[in-house]
KOLGU-365226 format. One record per atom (N, C-alpha, C): x, y, z. Coordinates in steps of 0.2 Angstrom, whole numbers, padded with zeros to 4 digits, always signed. Layout:
N
XYZ;...
REM end
This chain:
272
-0100+0634+0792;-0095+0632+0796;-0094+0638+0802;-0096+0636+0808;-0096+0641+0814;-0088+0643+0815;-0087+0649+0816;-0080+0651+0817;-0080+0652+0824;-0075+0650+0827;-0074+0651+0835;-0071+0658+0836;-0075+0661+0841;-0073+0668+0843;-0066+0668+0848;-0061+0671+0846;-0055+0672+0850;-0056+0676+0855;-0053+0675+0861;-0054+0678+0866;-0048+0682+0868;-0048+0688+0869;-0042+0692+0871;-0044+0696+0878;-0038+0698+0882;-0040+0703+0886;-0041+0709+0885;-0047+0712+0884;-0048+0719+0881;-0046+0724+0885;-0045+0730+0883;-0043+0735+0887;-0047+0737+0892;-0054+0737+0891;-0059+0738+0896;-0058+0733+0901;-0058+0726+0900;-0057+0722+0905;-0050+0723+0910;-0045+0724+0906;-0039+0726+0910;-0040+0732+0914;-0044+0737+0912;-0045+0744+0916;-0049+0741+0922;-0053+0736+0922;-0057+0735+0927;-0053+0730+0933;-0049+0728+0931;-0045+0723+0935;-0038+0726+0937;-0037+0732+0934;-0030+0735+0936;-0031+0739+0943;-0025+0736+0948;-0026+0737+0955;-0022+0743+0957;-0020+0748+0952;-0016+0754+0952;-0019+0759+0958;-0026+0759+0958;-0029+0764+0963;-0028+0762+0970;-0025+0756+0971;-0025+0753+0978;-0017+0756+0980;-0013+0757+0977;-0006+0758+0978;-0004+0766+0978;+0000+0768+0982;+0003+0774+0981;+0011+0773+0982;+0015+0774+0977;+0022+0773+0977;+0025+0777+0983;+0030+0774+0987;+0032+0777+0993;+0040+0774+0993;+0043+0780+0997;+0050+0778+0999;+0050+0775+1005;+0056+0771+1007;+0056+0769+1014;+0061+0773+1018;+0059+0776+1023;+0063+0781+1026;+0071+0778+1028;+0075+0782+1027;+0082+0780+1027;+0085+0776+1023;+0081+0774+1017;+0083+0770+1013;+0085+0774+1006;+0092+0774+1005;+0093+0779+0998;+0091+0775+0992;+0092+0769+0991;+0091+0765+0984;+0087+0759+0985;+0083+0758+0981;+0079+0751+0981;+0081+0748+0974;+0083+0741+0974;+0085+0738+0968;+0082+0731+0969;+0078+0730+0963;+0074+0724+0963;+0079+0718+0959;+0079+0712+0961;+0082+0706+0958;+0078+0702+0956;+0076+0701+0950;+0071+0697+0948;+0074+0693+0942;+0070+0687+0941;+0070+0682+0935;+0065+0680+0931;+0059+0680+0933;+0052+0679+0930;+0053+0672+0929;+0057+0668+0931;+0058+0661+0930;+0061+0658+0936;+0059+0652+0939;+0063+0649+0945;+0067+0644+0942;+0072+0643+0947;+0077+0638+0946;+0084+0642+0943;+0084+0648+0942;+0091+0651+0939;+0095+0653+0943;+0094+0652+0950;+0099+0655+0955;+0099+0662+0957;+0093+0665+0955;+0092+0672+0958;+0093+0674+0964;+0091+0670+0969;+0092+0672+0976;+0099+0670+0978;+0102+0666+0976;+0109+0665+0977;+0114+0671+0974;+0112+0673+0968;+0115+0680+0965;+0114+0685+0969;+0107+0686+0971;+0105+0692+0975;+0109+0692+0982;+0110+0687+0986;+0113+0686+0991;+0120+0688+0991;+0123+0686+0986;+0130+0687+0985;+0132+0695+0983;+0127+0697+0978;+0128+0704+0977;+0127+0708+0985;+0123+0706+0988;+0122+0710+0995;+0128+0710+0999;+0130+0704+0999;+0137+0703+1004;+0143+0707+1001;+0144+0706+0994;+0149+0710+0991;+0150+0717+0992;+0142+0720+0991;+0142+0727+0991;+0143+0729+1000;+0141+0725+1004;+0143+0725+1011;+0151+0727+1012;+0154+0721+1008;+0162+0722+1009;+0165+0728+1007;+0161+0731+1002;+0164+0738+0999;+0162+0743+1004;+0159+0742+1010;+0158+0747+1015;+0151+0750+1015;+0147+0748+1010;+0140+0751+1009;+0136+0747+1015;+0130+0752+1016;+0126+0750+1022;+0120+0746+1017;+0120+0739+1018;+0115+0735+1013;+0109+0731+1018;+0104+0732+1015;+0098+0728+1017;+0096+0722+1012;+0092+0717+1014;+0091+0712+1009;+0083+0709+1010;+0079+0711+1007;+0072+0709+1008;+0070+0702+1004;+0069+0697+1007;+0067+0691+1004;+0059+0692+1002;+0057+0694+0995;+0050+0695+0994;+0047+0689+0992;+0050+0683+0991;+0047+0677+0989;+0043+0674+0994;+0036+0675+0995;+0033+0673+1001;+0032+0665+1001;+0031+0663+0996;+0029+0656+0995;+0036+0651+0995;+0041+0653+0993;+0048+0649+0993;+0053+0654+0995;+0053+0656+1002;+0059+0660+1005;+0066+0656+1005;+0071+0659+1002;+0077+0656+1002;+0083+0659+1006;+0082+0665+1008;+0087+0668+1011;+0089+0665+1018;+0085+0663+1022;+0086+0659+1029;+0091+0654+1027;+0091+0649+1023;+0094+0644+1021;+0102+0647+1019;+0101+0651+1014;+0107+0654+1011;+0112+0656+1017;+0109+0660+1021;+0113+0663+1027;+0113+0658+1034;+0110+0653+1033;+0109+0647+1038;+0107+0652+1045;+0102+0654+1044;+0098+0658+1050;+0092+0654+1052;+0092+0652+1059;+0087+0648+1062;+0083+0653+1068;+0086+0659+1069;+0082+0662+1075;+0077+0667+1072;+0073+0669+1076;+0067+0673+1075;+0069+0680+1076;+0066+0685+1072;+0068+0692+1072;+0064+0694+1079;+0067+0700+1082;+0063+0703+1087;+0059+0709+1085;+0055+0712+1089;+0051+0718+1087;+0053+0724+1093;+0051+0730+1091;+0053+0735+1097;+0046+0736+1099;+0046+0742+1103;+0040+0744+1107;+0034+0745+1103;+0035+0747+1097;+0030+0749+1092;+0027+0743+1087;+0030+0738+1089;+0029+0731+1086;+0032+0731+1079;+0036+0735+1076;+0040+0735+1071;+0046+0730+1071;+0047+0726+1066;+0051+0720+1066;+0058+0723+1065;+0063+0720+1069;+0070+0722+1068;+0073+0717+1064;+0076+0719+1058;+0079+0714+1053;+0085+0710+1057;+0086+0704+1054;+0091+0700+1057;+0098+0702+1053;+0103+0703+1056;+0109+0706+1053;+0115+0699+1052;+0117+0698+1046;+0122+0692+1045;+0127+0695+1039;+0133+0694+1041;+0139+0696+1036;+0138+0703+1034;+0136+0708+1038;+0135+0715+1037;+0129+0716+1033;+0124+0712+1033;+0118+0715+1028;+0112+0712+1033;+0108+0718+1033;+0102+0718+1037;+0097+0714+1032;+0094+0707+1036;+0090+0703+1031;+0082+0702+1034;+0077+0702+1029;+0071+0700+1033;+0067+0695+1027;+0064+0690+1030;+0061+0686+1026;+0055+0682+1029;+0050+0681+1025;+0045+0677+1028;+0048+0670+1032;+0053+0668+1028;+0056+0661+1032;+0058+0662+1039;+0059+0668+1041;+0061+0670+1048;+0055+0669+1052;+0049+0669+1050;+0043+0670+1054;+0039+0664+1054;+0041+0659+1050;+0038+0653+1049;+0041+0647+1051;+0038+0641+1052;+0042+0634+1052;+0044+0633+1045;+0051+0630+1045;+0055+0628+1039;+0050+0624+1034;+0047+0619+1037;+0043+0615+1033;+0035+0617+1032;+0033+0623+1034;+0027+0625+1033;+0025+0628+1027;+0021+0626+1023;+0019+0629+1016;+0015+0634+1017;+0017+0640+1013;+0013+0645+1013;+0006+0645+1008;+0001+0643+1011;-0005+0642+1006;-0009+0649+1007;-0007+0654+1004;-0011+0660+1005;-0013+0662+0998;-0019+0667+0998;-0022+0669+0992;-0018+0677+0991;-0020+0679+0985;-0016+0684+0983;-0017+0690+0988;-0023+0692+0991;-0023+0698+0995;-0019+0697+1002;-0018+0690+1004;-0014+0690+1010;-0006+0690+1009;-0004+0688+1003;+0003+0689+1000;+0004+0697+0999;-0001+0701+0997;+0001+0708+0997;+0001+0712+1003;-0003+0710+1008;-0002+0712+1015;+0004+0710+1018;+0006+0704+1017;+0013+0703+1020;+0018+0707+1017;+0018+0709+1011;+0023+0712+1007;+0023+0719+1010;+0017+0722+1011;+0015+0729+1013;+0019+0730+1021;+0018+0724+1024;+0021+0724+1031;+0028+0724+1030;+0031+0721+1027;+0039+0721+1025;+0041+0727+1024;+0037+0731+1020;+0039+0738+1018;+0038+0742+1023;+0032+0742+1027;+0031+0748+1032;+0033+0746+1039;+0033+0739+1040;+0034+0738+1048;+0041+0734+1049;+0046+0736+1045;+0052+0734+1046;+0057+0739+1048;+0061+0739+1054;+0067+0745+1056;+0072+0744+1052;+0072+0746+1045;+0078+0746+1041;+0084+0750+1042;+0082+0755+1046;+0087+0760+1047;+0090+0764+1041;+0096+0766+1042;+0099+0769+1036;+0102+0764+1032;+0101+0765+1026;+0104+0760+1020;+0106+0763+1014;+0112+0762+1011;+0113+0764+1005;+0109+0761+1000;+0107+0755+1001;+0103+0750+0997;+0099+0745+1000;+0093+0744+0998;+0089+0738+0999;+0089+0735+0993;+0091+0728+0993;+0090+0724+0988;+0084+0719+0989;+0080+0719+0984;+0074+0715+0985;+0074+0709+0980;+0074+0704+0984;+0074+0698+0979;+0067+0694+0978;+0065+0697+0972;+0059+0695+0969;+0057+0688+0968;+0051+0686+0969;+0050+0679+0968;+0049+0677+0960;+0049+0672+0958;+0049+0671+0950;+0042+0673+0947;+0042+0674+0941;+0036+0676+0938;+0034+0683+0938;+0028+0685+0936;+0025+0691+0936;+0019+0693+0939;+0019+0690+0944;+0012+0690+0948;+0011+0694+0954;+0006+0693+0958;+0005+0698+0964;+0011+0702+0967;+0015+0696+0969;+0021+0700+0974;+0025+0705+0970;+0026+0703+0964;+0030+0708+0960;+0027+0715+0958;+0020+0713+0956;+0016+0719+0954;+0015+0724+0961;+0015+0721+0967;+0013+0725+0973;+0020+0729+0973;+0026+0726+0973;+0032+0730+0974;+0032+0735+0969;+0031+0734+0962;+0032+0738+0958;+0027+0745+0958;+0022+0743+0961;+0016+0749+0962;+0017+0752+0970;+0019+0748+0974;+0019+0751+0982;+0025+0754+0984;+0031+0752+0979;+0038+0755+0981;+0040+0760+0976;+0044+0764+0978;+0048+0769+0973;+0054+0765+0971;+0054+0759+0968;+0060+0755+0965;+0064+0760+0961;+0071+0761+0962;+0075+0764+0958;+0078+0760+0952;+0079+0754+0952;+0080+0751+0946;+0080+0743+0948;+0081+0739+0943;+0081+0732+0943;+0086+0728+0939;+0088+0722+0941;+0093+0718+0937;+0089+0711+0936;+0090+0709+0930;+0087+0702+0927;+0092+0697+0928;+0090+0691+0931;+0094+0686+0931;+0091+0680+0926;+0095+0677+0922;+0094+0672+0918;+0099+0667+0917;+0097+0661+0915;+0102+0656+0912;+0102+0656+0904;+0106+0653+0901;+0106+0653+0894;+0102+0649+0890;+0096+0645+0893;+0092+0641+0890;+0086+0646+0886;+0084+0644+0881;+0079+0647+0877;+0073+0649+0882;+0070+0644+0886;+0064+0646+0890;+0066+0651+0895;+0072+0651+0898;+0074+0655+0903;+0075+0663+0900;+0077+0663+0894;+0078+0670+0890;+0071+0673+0889;+0066+0668+0887;+0060+0670+0885;+0056+0673+0892;+0057+0670+0897;+0054+0673+0903;+0058+0679+0905;+0065+0679+0904;+0068+0685+0906;+0065+0691+0903;+0064+0689+0896;+0061+0695+0892;+0054+0697+0894;+0051+0692+0896;+0044+0695+0899;+0045+0700+0906;+0050+0698+0909;+0051+0701+0915;+0054+0709+0914;+0058+0710+0908;+0060+0716+0907;+0054+0720+0904;+0049+0717+0900;+0043+0720+0898;+0039+0722+0904;+0039+0718+0909;+0035+0720+0915;+0037+0726+0918;+0045+0726+0919;+0047+0732+0923;+0046+0739+0917;+0047+0738+0911;+0045+0743+0907;+0038+0746+0908;+0033+0742+0909;+0026+0745+0910;+0025+0747+0917;+0030+0745+0921;+0030+0749+0928;+0034+0754+0929;+0037+0755+0924;+0042+0762+0924;+0048+0761+0930;+0050+0754+0929;+0056+0754+0933;+0062+0753+0929;+0067+0756+0929;+0073+0754+0924;+0077+0747+0926;+0078+0745+0920;+0083+0739+0920;+0090+0741+0920;+0093+0739+0924;+0101+0741+0924;+0104+0736+0919;+0102+0730+0919;+0105+0725+0915;+0104+0718+0917;+0107+0713+0914;+0106+0707+0914;+0112+0703+0916;+0110+0698+0920;+0116+0693+0923;+0114+0686+0920;+0118+0684+0917;+0118+0676+0915;+0122+0672+0920;+0117+0668+0923;+0120+0663+0928;+0121+0657+0925;+0125+0652+0928;+0127+0646+0925;+0128+0646+0917;+0132+0651+0916;+0133+0652+0909;+0138+0647+0906;+0142+0645+0910;+0148+0640+0907;+0151+0636+0912;+0155+0631+0911;+0160+0629+0916;+0166+0628+0913;+0172+0627+0916;+0179+0627+0913;+0181+0620+0914;+0183+0617+0909;+0185+0610+0910;+0192+0610+0912;+0195+0603+0913;+0202+0603+0915;+0208+0606+0911;+0206+0609+0905;+0210+0612+0901;+0209+0619+0901;+0205+0621+0906;+0203+0628+0906;+0199+0631+0901;+0196+0627+0897;+0192+0628+0892;+0185+0630+0893;+0181+0634+0890;+0174+0636+0892;+0170+0630+0888;+0164+0628+0893;+0160+0623+0889;+0154+0626+0890;+0148+0625+0887;+0141+0628+0887;+0137+0623+0887;+0135+0620+0893;+0130+0615+0893;+0123+0616+0891;+0121+0623+0893;+0115+0626+0892;+0113+0630+0886;+0118+0630+0882;+0119+0634+0875;+0122+0641+0878;+0122+0645+0871;+0126+0651+0873;+0123+0656+0867;+0124+0662+0868;+0122+0668+0864;+0115+0670+0864;+0111+0666+0868;+0104+0669+0869;+0104+0675+0873;+0107+0676+0877;+0108+0682+0882;+0110+0688+0878;+0114+0687+0872;+0116+0693+0868;+0111+0694+0864;+0107+0690+0861;+0102+0692+0857;+0096+0696+0861;+0095+0694+0867;+0090+0698+0872;+0093+0704+0873;+0100+0705+0875;+0102+0711+0876;+0102+0716+0870;+0103+0713+0864;+0104+0718+0858;+0095+0720+0856;+0091+0715+0857;+0083+0717+0856;+0081+0721+0861;+0083+0721+0866;+0080+0725+0872;+0085+0732+0874;+0091+0732+0871;+0095+0738+0871;+0097+0738+0878;+0098+0732+0882;+0100+0732+0889;+0107+0729+0890;+0111+0731+0894;+0118+0729+0895;+0118+0722+0898;+0122+0717+0896;+0124+0711+0900;+0129+0713+0906;+0128+0713+0912;+0131+0715+0917;+0137+0711+0918;+0135+0704+0918;+0140+0699+0920;+0138+0692+0918;+0143+0687+0917;+0141+0681+0916;+0144+0677+0921;+0140+0672+0925;+0143+0669+0930;+0144+0661+0928;+0149+0658+0930;+0151+0651+0928;+0147+0647+0933;+0146+0641+0931;+0145+0635+0935;+0151+0633+0939;+0151+0634+0946;+0156+0633+0950;+0155+0629+0957;+0158+0624+0959;+0157+0620+0964;+0156+0624+0971;+0160+0630+0971;+0161+0634+0976;+0154+0637+0979;+0150+0638+0974;+0143+0640+0976;+0140+0634+0981;+0141+0628+0979;+0138+0622+0984;+0142+0622+0990;+0149+0624+0990;+0152+0623+0997;+0150+0629+1001;+0148+0635+0999;+0146+0640+1002;+0139+0639+1005;+0134+0635+1002;+0128+0634+1003;+0128+0629+1009;+0132+0624+1008;+0132+0618+1012;+0135+0623+1020;+0138+0626+1020;+0141+0630+1026;+0136+0636+1029;+0132+0637+1025;+0128+0643+1025;+0131+0650+1026;+0136+0651+1022;+0140+0656+1022;+0140+0659+1015;+0138+0665+1014;+0138+0669+1007;+0144+0671+1005;+0146+0671+1000;+0152+0675+0997;+0159+0673+0999;+0160+0672+1005;+0166+0670+1008;+0170+0665+1005;+0167+0658+1003;+0171+0653+1001;+0170+0653+0993;+0168+0658+0990;+0168+0657+0983;+0175+0657+0980;+0176+0655+0974;+0182+0656+0971;+0184+0663+0969;+0191+0664+0970;+0193+0671+0968;+0189+0675+0962;+0190+0671+0957;+0187+0675+0951;+0180+0676+0951;+0176+0673+0954;+0168+0674+0955;+0168+0679+0960;+0172+0679+0965;+0171+0685+0970;+0172+0692+0967;+0178+0691+0963;+0179+0698+0959;+0174+0700+0955;+0170+0695+0952;+0163+0697+0947;+0158+0700+0951;+0157+0697+0958;+0152+0700+0961;+0153+0707+0964;+0160+0708+0965;+0162+0715+0967;+0161+0719+0961;+0163+0717+0955;+0161+0721+0949;+0154+0722+0949;+0150+0718+0949;+0142+0719+0948;+0140+0724+0953;+0142+0724+0959;+0140+0729+0964;+0142+0735+0962;+0149+0737+0960;+0152+0743+0957;+0147+0746+0951;+0145+0741+0947;+0141+0743+0942;+0134+0746+0944;+0131+0742+0949;+0125+0744+0951;+0125+0751+0954;+0130+0752+0958;+0130+0759+0962;+0134+0764+0957;+0137+0763+0952;+0140+0768+0948;+0134+0770+0943;
REM end
């Protein structure tokens, strides 16, 4: 009986395809801190969480930038209801668009809303490098980077190209999301980027009796936190005020008071 040979990624093969020689970690002049917001899975509300943390931080008097690094599916223009194009200076460096006290940059500002980004990896990498090197961020206390889902080219480029200070993982309670969040944590470990903690989004909803209900399950994030020895920063409820903000294209302002307070606390933890 013939035994089938199992194929694995050998270390020799990994060394051959490792792109680390193409990158030199660098700082962005004037930017004090870079924090990556990641999920490793789509559909968990990462961009919404990132936008609200950014505005909450600006509300605290901090100078904040937000870079939408999701080249294929940029969400920041819709979240902030921005339809204008950015300008450039005499050196052709892009001026970020400012909204609600936050400096914003997104591929969505540069293309038509309905235009699909059918780009291969090298083009994505060059676009990301351009956002890093050719945007006038000015003086910032923090640049939040809204990373695309997964652990592919875009995330690897940021991890190797930028001196990222720390990261925050966004997940929902479902088992599949927790599994992908764990992969994201492992990726940051391998790229030597500290993980500040985990935010569980869509954690629960309050019924008419103010009782918590858990439609997507519970305790998964606790197990992940324990196994990885990483703090649970906060749990965010399912709340219709998120949709109200989205419809108006206003981040943070129309959220329910308790959720606003949670985002302020998240910001405080990130900066403390």
